[in-house]
C-alpha positions in Angstrom: -87.7 -17.1 -25.6 -84.4 -15.7 -24.5 -81.9 -13.7 -26.5 -79.5 -16.5 -27.5 -79.8 -19.5 -29.8 -77.6 -22.5 -30.3 -76.7 -23.7 -33.8 -74.3 -26.1 -35.4 -71.7 -24.9 -37.8 -69.4 -26.7 -40.2 -66.2 -25.7 -41.9 -67.0 -28.3 -44.6 -64.4 -30.6 -43.1 -66.4 -33.5 -41.7 -69.2 -34.4 -39.3 -66.7 -35.0 -36.4 -65.8 -31.3 -36.7 -69.3 -29.9 -36.4 -69.3 -27.1 -33.7 -72.1 -26.1 -31.4 -72.1 -22.3 -31.3 -74.2 -19.7 -29.3 -75.5 -16.7 -31.3 -77.8 -13.9 -30.7 -81.4 -14.5 -31.9 -82.0 -12.1 -34.8 -85.1 -9.9 -35.2 -87.2 -10.1 -38.3 -87.1 -7.3 -40.8 -90.2 -6.1 -42.6 -91.0 -9.2 -44.7 -89.3 -11.8 -42.6 -90.4 -14.3 -40.0 -88.5 -15.8 -37.1 -89.1 -19.5 -36.8 -88.3 -21.7 -33.8 -87.0 -24.9 -35.3 -88.7 -27.9 -33.8 -87.4 -30.7 -36.0 -84.8 -31.2 -38.7 -84.3 -34.1 -41.0 -80.9 -35.2 -42.2 -80.3 -36.1 -45.8 -77.5 -37.5 -47.9 -77.1 -34.0 -49.3 -76.5 -32.6 -45.8 -73.7 -35.1 -45.3 -72.1 -34.2 -48.6 -72.2 -30.5 -47.6 -70.7 -31.1 -44.1 -67.9 -33.3 -45.7 -67.2 -30.6 -48.2 -68.3 -32.8 -51.1 -71.3 -30.8 -52.4 -69.8 -29.2 -55.4 -72.2 -30.4 -58.1 -72.7 -26.9 -59.4 -70.4 -23.8 -59.4 -73.3 -21.6 -58.3 -73.9 -23.6 -55.1 -70.8 -22.6 -53.0 -71.0 -23.2 -49.3 -69.4 -20.5 -47.1 -67.1 -21.4 -44.2 -68.9 -21.7 -40.9 -72.1 -22.7 -42.6 -75.1 -23.8 -40.6 -76.0 -27.1 -42.3 -79.3 -28.9 -43.2 -82.1 -27.9 -45.4 -85.3 -29.5 -44.1 -87.1 -28.4 -41.0 -90.4 -27.9 -39.3 -91.0 -25.1 -36.9 -93.2 -22.5 -35.4 -93.4 -18.8 -36.2 -92.5 -16.9 -33.1 -92.1 -13.3 -34.5 -92.8 -11.5 -37.7 -91.9 -8.3 -39.5 -94.2 -5.3 -39.8 -95.2 -6.2 -43.4 -95.9 -9.9 -43.0 -99.5 -10.7 -43.4 -99.6 -14.3 -44.6 -98.2 -15.7 -41.3 -99.1 -15.3 -37.6 -97.2 -16.2 -34.5 -98.0 -19.8 -33.7 -98.3 -20.9 -37.3 -96.5 -24.2 -38.1 -94.2 -24.0 -41.1 -91.7 -26.0 -43.2 -88.5 -24.6 -44.7 -88.1 -24.7 -48.4 -84.7 -26.0 -49.6 -84.6 -23.8 -52.7 -87.0 -20.9 -51.9 -86.8 -19.2 -55.4 -87.3 -22.4 -57.4 -91.0 -22.6 -58.0 -91.3 -24.5 -61.3 -89.5 -25.4 -64.6 -85.8 -25.9 -65.2 -83.4 -25.4 -62.3 -81.3 -22.3 -62.8 -78.0 -21.4 -61.2 -79.5 -18.5 -59.3 -81.9 -20.9 -57.5 -79.0 -23.1 -56.5 -77.0 -20.1 -55.2 -79.7 -19.7 -52.5 -79.9 -23.3 -51.4 -80.7 -23.6 -47.7 -78.0 -25.5 -45.9 -75.7 -25.7 -48.9 -75.1 -22.1 -50.2 -76.7 -20.1 -47.4 -77.1 -20.9 -43.7 -79.4 -23.8 -43.0 -81.7 -25.0 -40.2 -79.6 -26.9 -37.7 -80.3 -24.1 -35.3 -82.9 -23.3 -32.6 -84.1 -20.1 -34.4 -83.8 -19.0 -38.0 -85.0 -16.0 -40.0 -86.9 -16.7 -43.2 -88.3 -14.5 -45.9 -92.0 -14.9 -45.6 -92.1 -16.7 -49.0 -89.4 -19.2 -48.1 -91.7 -21.4 -46.0 -94.9 -23.3 -46.5 -97.6 -24.3 -44.1 -97.2 -27.6 -42.3 -100.1 -30.0 -42.9 -102.2 -30.1 -39.7 -102.3 -33.9 -39.7 -98.5 -34.3 -39.4 -96.2 -34.0 -36.4 -93.1 -31.8 -36.8 -91.0 -34.9 -36.9 -93.0 -36.3 -39.8 -93.4 -33.1 -41.7 -89.7 -32.1 -41.7 -89.1 -35.1 -44.0 -91.3 -33.7 -46.8 -88.8 -31.4 -48.5 -85.9 -33.5 -49.8 -86.6 -37.0 -48.5 -90.3 -36.7 -49.5 -89.4 -35.5 -53.0 -86.8 -38.3 -53.4 -89.4 -40.9 -52.4 -92.0 -39.3 -54.8 -89.5 -39.4 -57.7 
């Protein structure tokens, strides 16, 4: 692993205006993990965000120069000093709304939406809070697993 990562950014002005940028790979803080992103699935929601049309709730406001996309599968490549639930080499899936565990959706959950209100996963490396990912089922490839989050929930519904 080098010191630079490539990531796509959007100014919420259309897919033809996505930009590939080079950034420095961040280091994890105490309770964070650094994940190498191996696969990303694209959803209708991601297209809405990139086109600047994802304004369904006032608490989910995308910043300019947003890294889009919510659903990914990757591998833990580094961890903070207080992370005990993950080890390097573990396969993980991003969680689209990390604070939404059960019950009614609340504005504060939407305000932390990965790839819609905060930077997403269309990048080579991304920091996550250790609680913002789940373990990838062993029987799935990364390409299969990265479709679980939004597309899988949509199909289940």
